[in-house]
C-alpha positions in Angstrom: -18.7 -21.3 4.1 -21.3 -21.4 6.7 -23.6 -19.5 8.4 -23.5 -18.7 12.0 -26.1 -17.1 13.7 -27.1 -15.5 10.4 -23.3 -14.4 9.9 -21.4 -15.9 7.1 -18.2 -17.7 8.8 -15.1 -19.0 6.6 -13.1 -21.8 7.0 -9.1 -22.6 6.5 -7.1 -25.6 6.4 -4.6 -25.7 8.0 -2.2 -27.5 10.0 -0.8 -27.4 13.8 2.9 -27.7 14.4 2.9 -31.6 14.6 1.2 -31.9 11.5 -2.0 -32.0 12.5 -5.1 -31.0 10.2 -7.1 -28.0 11.7 -8.7 -24.7 10.8 -9.1 -21.0 11.2 -12.1 -19.4 11.5 -13.2 -15.9 10.0 -16.3 -14.2 10.7 -17.7 -10.9 11.5 -18.9 -9.1 14.7 -20.2 -6.1 15.2 -18.6 -4.5 11.9 -15.2 -5.8 13.1 -13.8 -8.8 11.4 -12.8 -12.2 13.9 -9.9 -14.2 12.8 -10.7 -17.8 14.8 -6.3 -19.9 15.1 -6.9 -23.4 16.5 -6.7 -23.5 20.5 -2.8 -23.0 21.9 -1.6 -23.7 18.5 0.7 -22.2 15.4 -1.8 -22.5 12.5 0.8 -23.4 9.3 -0.6 -23.3 6.1 0.4 -23.8 2.5 0.3 -21.7 -0.4 -2.9 -22.1 -1.6 -4.6 -22.3 1.9 -2.4 -18.8 2.2 -4.9 -17.6 -0.7 -7.9 -18.7 0.9 -7.3 -16.8 4.1 -6.9 -14.3 2.4 -10.1 -14.1 0.3 -12.5 -14.9 3.1 -10.9 -11.8 5.1 -11.3 -10.2 2.2 -14.9 -10.9 2.0 -15.2 -11.1 5.6 -13.9 -7.0 5.2 -16.9 -6.5 2.3 -19.5 -7.9 4.6 -17.7 -5.7 8.0 -18.2 -2.6 5.3 -22.0 -3.4 5.9 -22.9 -4.5 9.2 -23.9 -2.4 11.9 -21.9 -1.6 14.3 -24.0 -1.9 18.2 -24.8 1.3 18.4 -26.0 1.5 15.0 -23.0 2.9 13.0 -21.9 1.3 9.5 
């Protein structure tokens, strides 16, 4: 977990279709959860990494529910 522009960001390890190491990134922007997959690639996750992705998405949803939207609503 790291910080980008004072927002939390989660990275989950995966592999692309060729077996190269990649990351799926999850963060919250303006009250919405953003999922960034490897550019132009397929993300292949192990069962453990799927659990990590699930946890990252859960945490992002919690953050999104308390982050105000651009119009000031939560």
